[in-house]
C-alpha positions as CSV (number, residue, x, y, z in Angstrom):
1,X,-30.1,-5.3,25.1
2,X,-32.1,-2.3,25.3
3,X,-35.7,-2.1,23.9
4,X,-35.4,-1.6,20.5
5,X,-37.0,1.7,19.4
6,X,-39.7,2.4,16.8
7,X,-37.6,2.9,13.8
8,X,-34.9,0.8,14.6
9,X,-34.2,-2.9,14.6
10,X,-31.8,-5.9,14.4
11,X,-29.4,-6.3,11.7
12,X,-26.8,-8.4,10.3
13,X,-24.0,-6.9,8.5
14,X,-21.0,-8.4,7.2
15,X,-17.9,-6.1,7.8
16,X,-14.1,-6.6,7.9
17,X,-12.6,-7.0,11.9
18,X,-9.4,-6.0,12.2
19,X,-7.4,-8.5,14.3
20,X,-3.8,-6.4,14.7
21,X,-2.5,-3.3,12.8
22,X,1.1,-2.0,13.1
23,X,3.0,0.7,11.2
24,X,6.6,0.7,10.4
25,X,8.8,3.0,8.9
26,X,11.1,0.8,6.2
27,X,14.5,2.2,5.2
28,X,15.6,0.0,2.2
29,X,19.0,-0.7,1.9
30,X,20.8,2.0,-0.7
31,X,20.9,1.0,-4.6
32,X,24.1,1.8,-6.0
33,X,25.1,1.4,-9.4
34,X,27.9,2.1,-11.0
35,X,27.3,0.5,-14.6
36,X,25.3,2.7,-16.6
37,X,23.8,0.0,-18.8
38,X,21.8,-1.4,-15.8
39,X,20.6,2.1,-15.3
40,X,19.9,3.3,-19.2
41,X,19.4,6.3,-18.9
42,X,17.8,7.9,-22.1
43,X,19.5,11.6,-22.7
44,X,17.9,14.3,-25.0
45,X,15.4,12.1,-26.3
46,X,18.6,9.7,-27.5
47,X,18.1,6.2,-26.2
48,X,21.1,4.3,-25.5
49,X,22.6,2.5,-22.6
50,X,26.4,4.7,-23.2
51,X,24.4,7.9,-23.3
52,X,26.4,9.5,-19.8
53,X,24.6,12.4,-17.8
54,X,26.9,13.4,-16.3
55,X,28.5,15.2,-19.9
56,X,25.4,17.4,-18.8
57,X,28.0,19.2,-15.9
58,X,29.8,20.5,-19.3
59,X,26.6,23.2,-19.3
60,X,26.7,24.0,-15.3
61,X,25.1,22.2,-12.4
62,X,21.9,19.9,-12.3
63,X,19.6,18.6,-10.5
64,X,19.1,14.6,-9.8
65,X,15.4,13.7,-8.7
66,X,13.7,10.3,-8.5
67,X,9.6,9.6,-8.1
68,X,7.6,6.2,-7.7
69,X,6.8,4.7,-11.4
70,X,5.2,1.5,-12.9
71,X,7.1,-0.9,-14.2
72,X,7.1,0.9,-17.8
73,X,8.9,4.2,-16.3
74,X,5.4,6.0,-15.8
75,X,4.7,8.2,-12.5
76,X,2.7,7.2,-9.9
77,X,0.9,8.7,-7.0
78,X,2.6,6.4,-4.1
79,X,-0.6,6.3,-2.2
80,X,-3.1,4.5,-5.1
81,X,-3.8,1.4,-4.8
82,X,-1.0,-1.4,-5.9
83,X,1.4,1.8,-6.9
84,X,3.8,0.0,-4.6
85,X,3.0,-4.6,-4.5
86,X,2.7,-5.6,-0.7
87,X,2.1,-8.9,-0.8
88,X,2.3,-11.6,1.9
89,X,5.1,-14.3,1.0
90,X,3.3,-17.5,1.9
91,X,4.6,-20.3,4.0
92,X,4.4,-24.2,3.0
93,X,3.8,-25.0,7.0
94,X,1.5,-21.8,7.4
95,X,2.2,-19.1,9.4
96,X,4.9,-20.0,12.3
97,X,2.9,-19.0,15.7
98,X,6.0,-17.5,17.8
99,X,5.7,-16.8,22.0
100,X,6.3,-13.0,22.3
101,X,6.7,-11.2,26.0
102,X,5.1,-8.1,26.5
103,X,6.6,-4.6,27.8
104,X,5.3,-4.9,30.9
105,X,5.0,-8.9,31.4
106,X,2.8,-11.3,30.3
107,X,3.3,-13.3,26.6
108,X,1.1,-13.8,24.3
109,X,1.4,-15.9,21.3
110,X,1.2,-14.2,17.5
111,X,2.1,-15.5,13.9
112,X,5.0,-15.0,11.8
113,X,4.0,-13.1,8.8
114,X,6.3,-12.4,6.3
115,X,5.6,-9.8,3.6
116,X,7.2,-8.7,0.0
117,X,7.6,-5.2,-0.6
118,X,8.1,-4.6,-4.2
119,X,8.0,-1.1,-6.9
120,X,9.8,1.0,-9.0
121,X,11.6,3.9,-9.5
122,X,13.2,6.7,-12.2
123,X,16.1,9.1,-11.6
124,X,15.6,12.0,-13.8
125,X,18.5,14.5,-14.4
126,X,17.3,18.1,-15.0
127,X,19.4,21.5,-15.6
128,X,18.4,24.6,-12.8
129,X,16.0,25.3,-15.0
130,X,14.0,22.6,-14.0
131,X,13.9,21.0,-18.0
132,X,14.6,17.5,-17.6
133,X,17.3,16.5,-20.1
134,X,17.7,12.6,-18.7
135,X,15.6,10.0,-17.4
136,X,16.3,6.4,-17.0
137,X,14.5,3.0,-17.3
138,X,11.7,2.1,-14.3
139,X,14.3,0.8,-11.5
140,X,13.2,-2.1,-9.9
141,X,13.2,-2.3,-5.6
142,X,12.6,-4.9,-3.6
143,X,12.5,-5.4,0.1
144,X,11.3,-8.4,2.5
145,X,9.6,-7.8,5.8
146,X,8.7,-10.1,9.0
147,X,5.9,-8.8,11.1
148,X,4.8,-10.7,14.3
149,X,1.4,-10.1,14.4
150,X,-2.5,-11.6,15.6
151,X,-2.5,-14.0,12.2
152,X,-5.0,-16.4,13.3
153,X,-6.2,-19.1,9.8
154,X,-8.3,-17.5,7.9
155,X,-7.4,-13.8,8.1
156,X,-5.9,-11.9,5.1
157,X,-2.8,-8.8,4.6
158,X,-4.6,-5.5,4.0
159,X,-1.3,-3.1,3.9
160,X,-1.7,0.9,2.9
161,X,1.3,3.1,2.1
162,X,1.1,5.8,3.9
163,X,4.1,8.1,3.2
164,X,6.7,7.6,0.4
165,X,9.8,9.5,0.4
166,X,12.9,8.9,-2.3
167,X,16.4,10.8,-2.7
168,X,19.5,10.1,-5.4
169,X,22.7,11.4,-5.7
170,X,24.8,11.1,-9.1
171,X,29.0,11.0,-8.3
172,X,30.6,12.3,-11.5
173,X,34.3,11.6,-12.0
174,X,35.2,14.8,-13.6
175,X,32.0,14.3,-16.9
176,X,32.6,10.6,-16.5
177,X,29.7,8.8,-14.9
178,X,31.4,6.9,-11.5
179,X,28.6,5.8,-9.2
180,X,24.4,6.5,-8.7
181,X,22.8,6.0,-5.0
182,X,19.2,5.6,-4.5
183,X,17.7,5.9,-0.9
184,X,14.1,5.0,-0.3
185,X,11.8,5.1,2.4
186,X,8.1,3.8,3.1
187,X,5.9,4.5,6.0
188,X,3.3,1.0,5.7
189,X,0.7,0.4,7.6
190,X,-0.1,-3.4,7.6
191,X,-3.7,-4.8,8.9
192,X,-4.6,-8.4,9.6
193,X,-8.4,-8.9,8.7
194,X,-11.3,-11.3,8.3
195,X,-15.2,-11.0,7.2
196,X,-17.2,-11.3,10.4
197,X,-20.9,-11.2,10.3
198,X,-22.3,-8.9,13.5
199,X,-25.6,-8.2,15.2
200,X,-26.3,-4.8,15.4
201,X,-29.2,-2.2,16.9
202,X,-29.8,0.5,13.9
203,X,-31.9,1.3,11.2
204,X,-31.6,1.9,7.2
205,X,-30.0,4.8,5.6
206,X,-32.0,6.8,3.4
207,X,-30.5,9.2,0.7
208,X,-31.1,12.8,1.4
209,X,-33.4,15.1,-0.5
210,X,-32.2,16.5,-3.5
211,X,-32.0,19.4,-5.1
212,X,-34.7,19.6,-8.1
213,X,-34.6,18.5,-11.1
214,X,-36.4,17.6,-14.2
215,X,-35.8,13.8,-13.7
216,X,-38.2,12.2,-11.3
217,X,-36.6,9.3,-9.7
218,X,-38.8,6.1,-7.5
219,X,-37.9,5.9,-3.7
220,X,-35.4,3.9,-2.5
221,X,-37.1,-0.1,-1.8
222,X,-35.5,-2.1,0.9
223,X,-36.0,-5.7,1.2
224,X,-38.1,-6.9,4.0
225,X,-36.5,-8.4,6.6
226,X,-37.5,-12.0,8.4
227,X,-37.1,-10.5,12.1
228,X,-39.2,-13.4,13.5
229,X,-36.3,-15.8,12.7
230,X,-33.0,-13.7,11.9
231,X,-31.4,-11.8,13.6
232,X,-33.4,-13.2,16.9
233,X,-32.9,-15.7,19.3
234,X,-31.5,-18.6,18.9
235,X,-33.9,-21.7,18.3
236,X,-33.7,-25.5,17.1
237,X,-34.4,-26.9,13.8
238,X,-37.4,-29.6,13.8
239,X,-35.7,-33.3,13.1
């Protein structure tokens, strides 16, 4: 290790170490509905399973849109935490180890990680001026994905939805509902992580100078370390 400068010292920090990281585009199987009661449309403020959005075609063309929601049908941002639930399916015998052949010869042992992805989506019917006339119940969707990752015991799943896209198409027979199809695509980042302790060379950060105010704040106090024993060279404890 290089000599420490007068303003740096050896520090021990606790950080998440990334053991593996993959990104996958997930195209869910198309959701198809032929029964209005399973969708629960509420049209123009009238609640009831018999509300038929296709009757709106009497007044001209309509737009069919869909958006990600919570279990109550409230819109949510796909990038917000927990907007889409991503959890590992715990296997009774633990993660199975699998030998994977690398593209350029060689092989490596990875672990089989099964992931459950769940969320809700709402279908909204609007006229060409954008006025919403029918809104569905929160429609659940789910898929199970299998990843082969470096995931030794002690690592945990950390995921992030980087992109979400959905599309809905409604089929009408004259002015009667016939079918509703929903397509969903998710871009998912999956990481396997574990908390580790690292020794690094650095110095403590201090805040920048604040703009003048009428308040007086005390300086940041950094707890003193014990550099003689930690972090430092290995040593033996006396019996």
